[in-house]
C-alpha positions in Angstrom: 68.4 97.9 -134.3 65.9 99.8 -136.5 62.5 99.9 -134.9 60.0 99.3 -137.7 56.3 98.9 -137.2 54.8 96.2 -139.4 51.4 96.3 -137.7 49.2 99.3 -137.2 48.2 98.1 -133.8 51.7 98.9 -132.5 51.5 102.6 -133.5 49.9 105.0 -131.0 46.7 106.6 -132.2 48.1 110.1 -131.7 51.2 109.3 -133.7 49.5 107.6 -136.7 49.8 110.7 -139.0 53.5 110.7 -138.5 53.6 107.5 -140.6 51.1 108.5 -143.2 52.1 109.1 -146.8 49.2 110.4 -148.8 48.5 109.3 -152.4 45.5 110.2 -154.5 44.1 106.7 -154.0 44.4 106.7 -150.3 43.0 110.2 -149.9 40.0 109.2 -151.9 39.5 106.1 -149.7 39.9 108.1 -146.4 37.4 110.7 -147.6 34.8 108.0 -148.4 35.3 106.4 -145.0 34.2 109.7 -143.4 30.9 109.8 -145.2 27.6 108.5 -144.0 27.4 105.7 -146.6 28.8 102.4 -145.4 32.1 101.1 -146.9 33.6 97.6 -147.2 37.4 98.0 -147.6 38.9 94.9 -149.2 42.6 94.0 -149.1 45.1 91.2 -148.4 47.1 91.0 -145.2 49.6 93.8 -144.7 48.3 96.1 -147.4 47.2 98.8 -145.0 43.4 98.5 -144.3 43.8 99.0 -140.5 46.2 101.9 -141.1 43.8 103.8 -143.3 41.0 103.2 -140.8 43.2 104.7 -138.1 44.2 107.7 -140.2 40.5 108.4 -141.0 39.7 108.1 -137.3 42.5 110.5 -136.3 41.5 113.1 -138.8 37.8 112.9 -137.7 38.8 113.3 -134.1 40.9 116.3 -135.0 37.9 117.9 -136.7 35.3 116.7 -134.1 34.7 120.2 -132.5 33.8 121.5 -136.0 31.9 118.6 -137.6 30.6 116.7 -134.5 31.1 113.3 -136.1 32.6 110.8 -133.7 34.7 108.0 -135.1 34.9 104.7 -133.2 37.5 102.0 -134.0 36.5 98.5 -133.2 38.6 95.4 -133.8 37.1 91.9 -134.0 40.5 90.2 -134.1 39.9 88.2 -131.0 36.7 86.5 -132.4 38.5 83.2 -132.8 38.8 82.9 -129.0 35.0 82.7 -128.6 34.4 79.0 -127.6 31.0 78.6 -125.8 27.9 76.5 -126.3 25.7 79.5 -126.9 24.7 79.6 -130.6 24.3 83.4 -130.3 27.7 84.0 -128.8 29.2 85.8 -131.8 26.3 88.1 -132.3 26.2 88.9 -128.5 29.9 89.5 -128.4 29.9 91.8 -131.5 27.1 94.0 -130.1 28.6 94.1 -126.6 32.0 95.0 -128.0 30.6 97.8 -130.3 28.7 99.2 -127.3 31.8 99.1 -125.1 34.0 100.9 -127.7 31.3 103.6 -128.4 31.1 104.2 -124.6 34.9 104.4 -124.4 35.0 107.0 -127.2 32.3 109.1 -125.6 34.2 109.0 -122.3 37.4 110.2 -123.9 35.5 113.1 -125.4 33.9 113.9 -122.0 30.5 113.3 -123.4 29.1 110.7 -121.0 26.2 111.9 -118.9 25.6 109.4 -116.0 22.1 110.8 -115.4 21.1 109.9 -119.0 19.4 106.5 -119.1 20.5 105.9 -122.8 24.1 105.4 -121.6 23.0 102.5 -119.5 21.9 100.7 -122.7 25.6 100.8 -123.7 26.5 99.2 -120.3 27.6 102.3 -118.4 27.6 102.0 -114.6 29.0 105.4 -113.7 32.3 107.1 -113.5 35.3 104.9 -112.6 33.4 101.7 -112.9 33.8 98.9 -115.5 30.8 98.8 -117.8 28.5 95.8 -117.7 29.1 95.0 -121.3 32.9 95.3 -120.9 32.7 92.5 -118.4 30.6 90.4 -120.8 33.1 91.0 -123.6 35.9 89.8 -121.3 34.0 86.7 -120.4 33.4 85.8 -124.1 37.1 86.4 -125.0 38.2 84.2 -122.1 35.7 81.5 -123.0 38.5 79.4 -124.6 39.7 78.7 -121.1 36.4 77.2 -120.0 34.0 76.5 -123.0 31.3 75.2 -120.6 31.0 78.4 -118.6 27.5 80.0 -118.8 27.6 83.7 -119.8 24.6 85.8 -119.0 24.0 88.1 -122.0 20.7 89.5 -120.7 22.1 93.1 -120.5 23.1 93.1 -124.2 20.6 95.4 -126.0 18.5 94.4 -129.0 19.3 96.2 -132.2 16.3 98.4 -131.9 17.2 99.4 -128.3 20.8 100.0 -129.4 19.8 102.3 -132.3 17.3 104.2 -130.2 20.0 104.8 -127.5 22.4 106.0 -130.1 19.9 108.5 -131.5 19.1 109.8 -128.0 22.8 110.1 -127.1 23.6 112.0 -130.3 20.8 114.4 -129.8 21.4 114.9 -126.1 25.2 115.5 -126.3 25.3 117.3 -129.6 26.8 114.7 -131.9 25.7 114.6 -135.6 26.7 111.0 -136.3 28.8 108.1 -135.0 31.0 106.2 -137.6 32.1 102.7 -136.7 35.4 101.4 -138.2 35.2 97.6 -137.7 38.5 95.9 -138.4 39.1 92.1 -138.8 35.4 91.8 -139.4 35.1 88.0 -138.7 37.3 84.9 -138.8 38.0 84.2 -142.4 37.6 80.4 -142.0 34.3 80.7 -140.2 31.7 81.6 -142.8 28.9 81.5 -140.2 30.7 84.3 -138.3 31.0 86.3 -141.4 27.3 85.9 -142.3 26.3 87.0 -138.8 28.6 90.0 -139.0 27.2 91.3 -142.3 23.6 90.8 -141.1 24.5 93.1 -138.1 26.4 95.5 -140.5 23.3 95.9 -142.5 21.1 96.4 -139.5 23.4 99.1 -137.9 22.2 101.9 -140.2 20.4 105.0 -139.2 20.9 108.8 -139.6 22.9 108.7 -136.4 25.3 105.7 -137.0 27.1 104.2 -140.0 29.6 101.4 -140.4 32.8 100.7 -142.3 34.4 97.3 -142.3 37.8 95.8 -143.4 37.7 92.4 -144.9 40.0 90.1 -146.9 39.7 89.3 -150.6 38.4 86.0 -151.8 37.6 84.4 -148.5 34.8 86.7 -147.2 31.3 85.3 -147.1 28.6 88.0 -147.1 25.6 85.8 -146.7 22.3 85.7 -148.6 20.8 88.8 -147.1 23.8 91.2 -147.6 24.5 92.5 -151.1 28.0 94.1 -151.2 27.3 96.3 -154.2 23.9 97.5 -152.9 24.3 97.6 -149.1 27.8 99.2 -149.1 30.4 100.7 -151.3 33.0 98.0 -152.0 36.6 99.4 -152.3 39.6 97.3 -153.2 42.8 98.5 -151.6 45.4 97.5 -154.2 48.4 99.7 -155.2 49.1 99.1 -158.8 52.8 99.0 -159.8 51.8 100.8 -163.0 50.9 104.0 -161.2 53.1 106.9 -162.2 54.2 107.8 -158.6 54.3 104.2 -157.3 58.1 104.1 -156.5 58.1 107.5 -155.0 55.1 106.7 -152.8 56.6 103.4 -151.6 59.9 105.2 -150.9 58.2 107.9 -148.9 56.5 105.2 -146.8 59.8 103.7 -145.9 61.5 107.0 -145.1 58.6 108.0 -142.8 59.0 104.8 -140.9 62.8 105.3 -140.6 62.5 109.0 -139.6 59.9 108.2 -136.9 62.2 105.5 -135.5 64.4 106.8 -132.7 66.9 104.1 -133.5 67.6 105.4 -137.1 70.2 107.9 -138.1 70.2 110.1 -141.2 73.2 108.3 -142.4 71.4 105.0 -142.2 68.5 106.4 -144.2 70.9 107.7 -146.8 72.6 104.3 -147.0 69.3 102.5 -147.4 68.0 104.7 -150.2 71.0 105.7 -152.2 70.8 102.4 -154.3 67.8 103.6 -156.3 67.5 100.6 -158.6 67.7 98.0 -155.9 65.1 99.9 -153.8 62.8 100.0 -156.9 63.2 96.2 -157.3 62.1 95.6 -153.7 59.3 98.1 -154.0 58.0 96.4 -157.2 58.4 93.0 -155.6 56.2 94.0 -152.7 53.4 94.5 -155.3 51.9 97.4 -153.3 52.0 95.7 -149.9 53.8 98.0 -147.4 54.5 95.1 -145.0 56.3 93.1 -147.6 58.4 96.1 -148.5 59.3 97.0 -144.9 60.4 93.5 -144.1 62.5 93.0 -147.2 64.1 96.5 -146.9 65.3 95.7 -143.4 66.4 92.2 -144.4 68.4 93.7 -147.3 70.8 95.8 -145.1 72.5 98.4 -147.3 70.6 97.2 -150.4 73.7 95.8 -152.1 73.1 93.4 -155.0 74.0 90.2 -153.1 71.8 91.1 -150.1 68.8 92.1 -152.3 69.0 88.9 -154.3 69.2 86.8 -151.1 66.2 88.6 -149.6 64.1 88.1 -152.7 64.9 84.4 -152.8 64.3 83.8 -149.1 61.2 86.0 -148.7 59.3 85.3 -151.9 60.3 81.7 -152.4 60.1 80.6 -148.8 58.5 83.0 -146.3 55.4 84.0 -148.2 54.7 80.5 -149.3 55.2 79.2 -145.7 52.4 81.5 -144.6 50.1 80.1 -147.2 50.9 76.5 -146.5 50.5 77.0 -142.7 46.8 77.5 -143.4 46.7 73.8 -144.3 48.2 72.8 -141.0 45.6 74.7 -139.0 42.5 74.1 -141.2 43.0 70.5 -142.4 39.6 70.5 -144.2 41.0 73.0 -146.7 44.3 71.3 -147.1 43.7 70.0 -150.7 42.6 73.5 -151.9 45.6 75.1 -150.2 48.2 72.6 -151.5 46.7 72.5 -155.0 46.8 76.3 -155.2 50.5 76.4 -154.3 51.3 73.5 -156.7 49.3 75.2 -159.5 51.2 78.5 -159.2 54.7 77.0 -158.5 54.6 74.1 -161.0 52.4 75.5 -163.8 51.7 79.2 -163.8 55.1 80.5 -162.7 57.2 78.4 -165.0 54.9 79.3 -167.9 55.2 83.1 -167.2 59.0 82.9 -166.6 59.6 81.1 -169.8 57.4 83.5 -171.8 59.2 86.5 -170.2 62.6 85.1 -171.1 61.6 84.7 -174.7 60.0 88.1 -174.9 62.9 90.0 -173.3 65.2 88.6 -176.0 62.7 89.8 -178.7 62.2 93.2 -177.0 58.5 92.5 -176.5 56.1 93.0 -173.6 56.4 90.7 -170.6 53.8 89.4 -168.2 52.8 88.7 -164.6 49.2 87.7 -165.4 47.1 84.6 -166.1 43.5 84.1 -167.0 41.0 81.5 -165.8 37.7 80.6 -167.6 34.6 81.8 -165.7 33.2 78.2 -165.8 36.3 76.6 -164.4 35.4 74.2 -161.5 34.2 76.0 -158.3 37.0 74.3 -156.2 39.6 75.9 -158.5 38.1 79.3 -157.9 38.1 78.7 -154.1 41.8 77.6 -154.2 42.7 80.9 -156.1 40.7 82.9 -153.6 42.8 81.5 -150.8 45.9 82.7 -152.7 44.3 86.1 -152.8 44.0 86.2 -149.1 47.7 85.6 -148.6 48.6 88.2 -151.2 50.1 85.8 -153.7 47.5 86.7 -156.3 45.2 89.6 -157.0 42.0 89.2 -159.1 42.3 92.2 -161.4 39.0 91.8 -163.2 36.1 89.6 -164.0 34.3 89.3 -167.4 37.6 89.7 -169.4 37.8 88.1 -172.8 40.7 85.8 -173.6 42.3 85.4 -177.1 39.6 82.7 -177.8 36.9 85.3 -177.0 35.9 83.2 -174.0 35.1 85.1 -170.8 36.9 84.7 -167.5 38.9 86.4 -164.7 42.4 87.8 -165.0 44.8 87.4 -162.1 48.0 89.4 -161.2 50.8 87.3 -159.8 52.9 88.9 -157.0 55.9 90.4 -158.6 58.3 89.2 -155.9 57.3 85.6 -156.5 57.8 86.2 -160.2 61.3 87.7 -160.0 62.5 85.3 -157.3 62.7 82.7 -160.0 65.2 84.7 -161.9 68.8 83.5 -161.7 70.0 87.0 -160.5 67.0 89.2 -159.7 68.9 92.4 -159.7 70.1 91.8 -163.3 66.7 91.2 -165.0 64.0 92.3 -162.7 63.6 95.9 -163.8 63.6 94.9 -167.5 60.8 92.5 -166.8 58.8 94.8 -164.6 58.9 97.8 -166.8 57.6 95.8 -169.8 54.7 94.0 -168.1 51.4 94.1 -169.9 48.1 92.4 -169.0 47.6 91.5 -172.7 50.1 88.7 -172.4 48.2 86.6 -169.9 48.7 82.8 -169.7 45.3 81.3 -170.2 43.6 78.3 -168.5 40.3 77.2 -170.2 37.2 75.6 -168.9 38.7 72.0 -169.1 42.4 72.7 -168.4 44.2 69.5 -167.5 45.6 71.3 -164.5 42.3 71.1 -162.7 42.2 67.3 -162.8 44.3 66.8 -159.7 41.9 68.8 -157.6 39.3 66.2 -156.6 37.9 67.6 -153.4 34.1 68.0 -153.2 33.4 71.7 -152.6 30.2 70.8 -150.7 32.3 68.8 -148.2 34.3 71.9 -147.1 32.8 72.2 -143.7 33.7 74.9 -141.2 36.5 73.8 -138.9 35.9 72.4 -135.4 37.2 75.6 -133.7 37.6 74.3 -130.2 39.9 71.5 -131.5 41.7 73.8 -133.9 42.1 76.5 -131.3 43.6 74.1 -128.7 46.1 72.9 -131.3 47.0 76.4 -132.3 47.4 77.7 -128.8 49.8 74.8 -128.0 52.2 75.8 -130.8 55.6 77.2 -130.0 55.9 81.0 -130.3 58.4 80.6 -133.2 55.4 80.3 -135.5 54.5 83.9 -134.8 55.5 86.9 -136.9 57.8 88.4 -134.3 61.5 89.5 -134.5 64.0 86.8 -133.5 65.2 88.9 -130.6 61.7 89.3 -129.2 61.1 85.5 -129.4 64.3 84.9 -127.5 63.4 87.4 -124.8 60.0 85.9 -124.3 61.5 82.4 -124.0 63.9 83.8 -121.4 60.9 84.6 -119.2 59.3 81.2 -119.7 56.9 82.2 -122.5 57.2 79.3 -124.9 53.8 78.7 -126.4 51.1 80.9 -127.9 48.9 80.2 -124.9 51.5 81.5 -122.6 51.3 85.0 -124.2 47.6 85.2 -123.7 47.9 84.1 -120.1 50.8 86.4 -119.2 50.3 89.7 -117.5 52.4 92.9 -117.8 54.5 91.9 -114.8 55.6 88.8 -116.7 56.9 90.9 -119.6 58.7 93.2 -117.2 60.9 90.3 -116.1 62.7 90.7 -119.5 66.1 92.2 -118.9 66.2 96.0 -118.9 62.5 96.3 -119.6 60.4 98.8 -117.6 56.7 99.6 -117.7 56.5 101.4 -121.1 58.6 98.8 -123.0 56.9 95.9 -121.3 53.5 97.3 -122.5 54.8 97.7 -126.0 56.4 94.2 -126.1 53.1 92.7 -124.7 51.1 94.6 -127.3 53.2 93.5 -130.2 53.2 89.8 -129.0 49.4 89.8 -128.5 48.9 91.5 -131.9 51.0 88.7 -133.5 48.9 86.1 -131.7 45.6 87.5 -132.9 47.0 87.8 -136.5 48.1 84.2 -136.4 44.7 83.1 -135.0 42.8 85.1 -137.6 44.2 83.1 -140.5 
């Protein structure tokens, strides 16, 4: 069994560079993340936002003795577990978690001075003791078990007290600056959380601390007081299939994963990569998303034609769409938008592009994977398309683009895998289609397209979900809904872990009951399972 890591959380920090394949685009992003100016890194699930954060963090830690800039990685992935009656719970939890992670980073560098009162602002109680704020964070993250529990947040500092403490700490221990890498910035279906986060993001700025954050495209709400283009540098992480070194770069990513896996032999690597054209098809189908590529490579075995065709059909016709449609099961208030978006792509956009490509291939003309939507199309249509961006089915390539009618709108790129999965035999025609793709052949949908008529939902009626109710429903689901290998799901069920809630309630000893699993492997299985839970909750 080849041990492939789909999630950055499963890779040890000290090993992260073993998996890094550098491109000019990624080097540019990492270098910007190290600067004092704040960065918002935008990308769909699995595209590698967390990975680049971790690479930047590791490089900064390696150069800390020289540059004295301390990177601190903070994940907000457990924000959906916050269920209390306190209206300030999210703000309190965010600040407490940031303080706790900064304190942990300082301790790892041996920079905590227990006689310095500034460290107490971050919750430090002295060597070997759990910090005050760490206890508060734990209470908030366990609040789903008892929503009525009162949490005393009196020890959480104000923003001014926090910034003053950071300044004092930096000056006292010889740090030039602290850089925060905030991942999973806020729950994508809770706009109020996102607004609170970006208010905090804007406030956490001084010569001694700067912030970077990773967010999803389309579904991020910045709030009225945060201006993305003025308050931060906005960077879209999207690997274009048109880049000259695209295939080589994606191949190197896979090889790095396989080489790092103790379960992989050189013969297996050779077998996987000797079929160059089929590898290229899977790489293009992934549309720049490493997670899609790794999953489909493993599913395709030796990359023979039959296996590759079956993988493309199952993954891009079924799996990726199931992920999108599952959002409607969890957030019923958005069901019409989610269902309409899928129907629009599957029943209108995709057949139109497929037909156009079939005709153009026969005439030796340019093909397409693009469509265009008028800028004044109904707002609900734009929201439905943004949800498709979140799941990586679409990518908005540009605004203010003129169509053939000289009207202005947005151009969208349709995931290549979804496009070629509709070919009768993907391996026969995919490369001909892909290598001829041009954005000039976009299918166009004007301001009054008849396709919009079926979307009747009132955009103003799209309220935030009732998270306590939604959370209880999600936690009661069977673990089969999680993105975990089949073998791991079976092993968890063998030790009586059947529901999502069971994973959160289990301790390490429960995972050690799995046959032939000791301390290290139990910790790794638990980490992977919890990461999958948080990923499912963050939808």
